[in-house]
C-alpha positions as CSV (number, residue, x, y, z in Angstrom):
1,M,-4.3,-9.2,14.0
2,R,-2.9,-12.6,14.3
3,A,-1.6,-14.8,11.5
4,G,-4.5,-16.5,9.6
5,E,-7.2,-14.0,10.8
6,A,-9.5,-12.7,8.1
7,V,-9.3,-9.0,7.2
8,L,-12.1,-7.2,5.6
9,A,-11.4,-3.8,4.2
10,C,-14.3,-1.3,4.2
11,Y,-13.8,0.3,0.8
12,G,-16.9,2.4,1.3
13,A,-15.1,4.3,4.0
14,A,-12.1,5.4,1.9
15,G,-11.7,9.1,1.7
16,R,-14.2,9.7,4.5
17,D,-11.9,10.4,7.5
18,P,-13.1,13.6,9.2
19,V,-9.7,14.0,10.8
20,V,-8.1,14.2,7.3
21,H,-11.0,15.8,5.3
22,G,-12.9,17.8,7.8
23,P,-16.5,17.6,9.0
24,D,-17.9,17.2,5.4
25,A,-15.7,14.1,4.7
26,D,-18.8,12.1,3.9
27,R,-19.8,14.4,1.1
28,F,-18.5,14.1,-2.5
29,D,-16.3,17.2,-3.2
30,A,-14.4,17.1,-6.5
31,G,-12.7,20.4,-5.5
32,R,-11.4,19.1,-2.1
33,D,-7.9,20.4,-1.3
34,N,-6.6,17.1,0.2
35,K,-6.9,14.5,-2.5
36,T,-4.6,11.9,-1.0
37,H,-6.2,8.4,-1.2
38,L,-5.5,4.9,-2.1
39,S,-8.4,4.4,-4.6
40,F,-6.1,2.8,-7.2
41,G,-4.1,0.8,-4.7
42,H,-0.4,0.9,-4.2
43,G,2.8,-0.9,-5.3
44,V,2.2,-4.4,-6.8
45,R,-1.5,-4.0,-6.1
46,H,-1.8,-0.8,-8.2
47,C,-4.8,-0.9,-10.5
48,L,-3.9,-1.6,-14.1
49,G,-6.9,0.6,-15.2
50,A,-5.8,3.7,-13.3
51,P,-4.2,5.4,-16.3
52,L,-7.4,4.9,-18.3
53,A,-9.6,6.2,-15.5
54,R,-7.4,9.3,-15.1
55,L,-7.5,9.8,-18.9
56,E,-11.3,9.6,-18.9
57,A,-11.5,12.1,-16.1
58,A,-9.1,14.5,-17.9
59,V,-10.7,14.1,-21.4
60,A,-14.2,12.7,-21.4
61,L,-15.7,14.5,-18.4
62,P,-14.6,18.0,-19.6
63,A,-15.9,17.2,-23.0
64,V,-19.4,16.3,-21.5
65,F,-19.4,19.5,-19.4
66,E,-18.3,21.6,-22.4
67,R,-21.0,20.2,-24.7
68,H,-23.7,20.4,-22.0
69,P,-22.8,23.4,-19.8
70,G,-26.3,23.4,-18.2
71,L,-26.1,19.7,-17.2
72,T,-28.2,19.3,-14.0
73,L,-29.4,16.5,-11.8
74,A,-32.8,15.4,-13.0
75,A,-33.9,14.0,-9.6
76,D,-34.0,15.2,-6.0
77,P,-30.8,14.1,-4.4
78,G,-32.8,12.4,-1.6
79,D,-34.5,10.2,-4.2
80,L,-31.2,8.6,-5.5
81,R,-31.1,4.9,-4.6
82,P,-27.7,3.8,-3.2
83,L,-25.9,0.9,-4.9
84,E,-25.9,-2.0,-2.4
85,S,-22.2,-2.8,-2.2
86,F,-19.6,-3.0,0.5
87,V,-16.9,-2.4,-2.1
88,S,-17.9,1.0,-3.5
89,N,-20.0,4.1,-2.9
90,G,-22.5,5.1,-5.5
91,Y,-26.0,5.1,-6.8
92,R,-28.0,2.7,-8.9
93,A,-28.6,5.5,-11.4
94,V,-27.9,9.2,-11.6
95,P,-30.4,10.8,-14.0
96,V,-29.3,14.0,-15.5
97,R,-30.8,16.7,-17.8
98,L,-28.6,17.5,-20.8
99,T,-28.7,20.9,-22.3
100,S,-26.6,22.3,-25.1
């Protein structure tokens, strides 16, 4: 890169390196052994919301799964419509069936 050249980071590729994460790097795996990533940035660019996101993951998600142990996807995975964004990976909606 030369001074003044534009740089576009492909955030949608984060955490998908098959050299680091194996042949299934493109699949979501919450139990993946290697969880190293820069999803909350680093140094002065570290996300201010990171502690809240981690707290939600540690408190809210287990509460949902405890209250609805039979929670299942209410659509065929192939029918989920991707969110059109170059900044994140995700779906427009993820319908679920709640059971108590």
